[in-house]
C-alpha positions in Angstrom: -8.9 -29.4 6.0 -8.0 -25.5 5.2 -4.5 -25.4 7.2 -4.0 -22.2 9.0 -2.0 -19.4 8.1 -0.8 -17.3 10.7 0.6 -13.4 10.0 4.8 -14.6 10.1 3.7 -17.1 7.6 1.7 -14.9 5.5 4.2 -11.6 5.4 7.2 -14.2 4.6 5.1 -15.3 1.8 4.8 -11.3 0.7 7.6 -10.6 0.4 9.2 -13.9 -1.2 6.7 -12.8 -3.9 8.1 -9.0 -3.9 11.3 -10.0 -4.3 10.2 -12.7 -7.0 8.5 -9.8 -9.0 11.1 -8.0 -8.9 12.7 -6.6 -12.2 16.7 -8.4 -12.3 18.9 -5.4 -14.0 16.1 -2.5 -12.9 16.1 0.3 -16.5 14.5 3.5 -16.3 10.4 2.5 -17.8 11.4 4.9 -20.8 13.9 2.6 -22.1 11.6 0.0 -22.3 9.6 2.0 -24.1 7.5 3.4 -21.0 8.0 6.9 -21.6 4.8 7.6 -21.1 4.4 6.4 -18.3 7.4 8.1 -16.9 6.0 11.2 -18.1 2.9 11.1 -16.0 5.3 9.5 -12.8 6.7 12.9 -13.4 3.4 15.3 -14.2 1.0 13.4 -11.5 4.8 13.9 -9.2 3.1 16.7 -6.5 -1.0 15.3 -7.1 1.4 11.6 -5.2 3.0 14.2 -3.0 -0.3 15.3 -1.2 -2.5 12.4 -1.3 1.0 11.1 0.6 0.8 13.2 2.9 -2.9 13.5 3.5 -3.0 10.1 4.2 -0.2 10.7 7.2 -2.6 12.8 8.8 -4.9 11.4 9.3 -4.0 9.1 13.0 -4.8 5.4 12.9 -3.8 4.0 15.5 -5.4 0.6 16.2 -3.9 0.3 20.0 -5.5 2.7 20.9 -8.9 3.1 18.9 -7.2 6.1 17.2 -9.2 7.6 13.7 -9.4 4.0 13.2 -12.7 4.6 11.6 -11.4 7.4 9.6 -8.5 5.9 7.9 -10.4 2.9 6.8 -12.8 5.0 4.6 -9.9 6.9 3.6 -8.1 4.5 2.8 -11.2 2.8 0.9 -11.5 6.2 -0.8 -7.5 6.1 -1.6 -8.2 2.4 -3.5 -11.5 3.7 -5.6 -9.1 6.9 -7.0 -6.7 4.7 -8.0 -8.8 2.3 -9.9 -10.0 -0.7 -7.9 -13.8 -1.0 -9.1 -14.8 -3.2 -6.0 -13.4 -2.4 -2.6 -15.0 -3.4 0.3 -15.4 -2.6 4.0 -15.1 -6.3 5.8 -15.6 -6.1 9.7 -14.0 -8.0 12.2 -14.8 -9.2 16.0 -12.2 -6.0 16.0 -10.8 -3.0 13.5 -12.6 -3.7 9.8 -10.0 -5.2 7.1 -10.8 -3.9 2.7 -10.8 -6.1 0.2 -10.3 -4.2 -3.4 -10.1 -5.9 -7.1 -8.8 -4.2 -10.6 -9.4 -6.3 -13.5 -7.5 -5.4 -16.2 -8.8 -7.8 -18.6 -5.1 -9.7 -17.8 -4.8 -13.9 -17.9 -3.2 -13.3 -14.5 -3.6 -12.1 -11.2 -1.3 -10.9 -8.9 -2.2 -10.3 -4.9 -1.4 -7.0 -3.1 -1.6 -6.9 0.8 -2.0 -3.6 2.7 -1.5 -2.4 6.5 -3.2 1.2 7.2 -3.1 1.5 10.5 0.1 3.0 12.4 2.2 2.8 15.9 1.2 5.2 18.8 3.7 8.5 18.8 5.7 10.5 21.4 5.8 14.0 20.0 8.9 14.5 21.8 10.8 12.5 20.0 10.0 13.9 16.3 12.0 16.7 14.8 8.7 17.7 12.5 5.0 17.0 14.5 4.6 13.5 13.4 0.8 14.0 12.1 2.0 17.9 10.0 3.7 15.5 6.5 5.6 18.8 6.4 8.4 18.7 3.9 11.3 19.6 5.2 14.8 19.5 4.5 17.7 17.0 5.2 21.3 17.0 4.4 22.4 15.4 2.1 19.0 13.9 0.6 16.7 16.6 -0.1 12.9 17.3 0.3 11.9 14.5 2.3 8.5 14.0 4.2 9.1 13.4 7.4 5.4 11.8 9.6 4.3 8.6 10.8 3.7 6.3 8.5 5.5 7.6 5.9 7.8 4.8 5.5 6.3 1.8 7.6 3.4 1.4 5.5 1.8 4.4 3.7 4.7 6.2 1.8 5.2 2.9 -0.1 1.6 2.2 -1.0 1.2 5.6 -1.5 3.6 4.8 -4.3 1.9 1.9 -6.0 -0.9 3.8 -5.3 0.8 6.6 -8.0 2.1 4.1 -10.2 -1.7 3.1 -10.9 -2.7 6.8 -11.6 0.4 7.2 -13.5 -0.2 3.4 -15.7 -3.6 4.9 -16.3 -3.2 8.2 -16.9 -0.9 6.9 -20.0 -3.7 4.8 -21.2 -2.6 1.8 -20.7 -4.0 -1.6 -18.8 -2.0 -3.2 -16.3 -0.8 -6.4 -17.3 -2.0 -8.0 -14.0 -5.2 -8.3 -12.2 -5.7 -6.9 -8.5 -6.5 -9.0 -5.4 -6.1 -6.7 -2.4 -6.6 -7.3 1.1 -6.3 -4.4 3.8 -5.7 -4.6 7.6 -6.2 -2.1 10.9 -4.1 -3.8 13.2 -0.8 -5.6 11.8 1.0 -3.4 14.6 -0.6 -4.7 17.7 -0.2 -8.4 15.7 -3.2 -8.4 13.2 -5.6 -10.3 15.6 -8.5 -10.7 12.8 -6.3 -10.8 9.7 -8.1 -14.2 10.0 -11.2 -13.5 9.5 -10.8 -10.9 6.9 -8.1 -13.4 4.6 -10.6 -16.6 5.3 -13.5 -15.4 4.3 -14.6 -17.2 1.0 -14.7 -14.6 -1.3 -11.7 -13.4 -0.6 -9.9 -17.2 -0.7 -11.4 -17.8 -4.2 -10.2 -14.3 -4.9 -6.2 -15.1 -3.3 -6.7 -18.6 -5.0 -6.1 -17.4 -8.6 -3.4 -14.9 -7.6 -0.2 -15.9 -8.3 1.6 -14.8 -5.5 1.5 -11.1 -3.3 2.9 -8.8 -3.4 3.9 -6.5 -0.4 5.2 -2.4 -1.2 8.0 -1.1 1.0 10.7 1.4 1.7 13.7 -0.3 0.8 16.2 3.0 -0.9 19.0 3.4 -0.7 20.6 7.3 0.2 22.2 6.5 -4.2 19.0 6.0 -5.0 18.8 2.4 -5.6 
């Protein structure tokens, strides 16, 4: 009998998988013979920022049913643009999920977890309008993008998609296939997430994965 997997267990496993997949002693791409990808990253920087701004400017608040349908549609389009060939919206008793795959012809498959919802906002608490996705100069830091979801979680996810664009732009293939599951209710406790991951086709795809990666924001002021 299949043992139930709650949201906390899944996310803790995702975080552990991300840590296990991290490169020890990270070095620049160019020194690893991947300078063509580094060149694409730099060439596409403004494109990547614009993509994140578009995403942040779309409200997607499950707690208020604010922009959820539009947020789901935008996320599916961003996944297709990044190279996912199968992108399917999965209905639930609440907010729909997304199931996407990218077949790179690789011997191994990696699971990826996304969320497309964000928390509510009180505009009076913001130094810059939360839906403007403005580029703001911060002393000691530089130019930053300010907006609801820029850190949790659209920013890290947009960085992941930017990497996919750069790899493809360099004429390279991913070293792993990808199986992605996204939800739009993380900020209200993922009440219908089981209805997404327990679908037979999703379960079968995840079972073939070596782990689950969850993009997350973790960067020090010195760039580490």
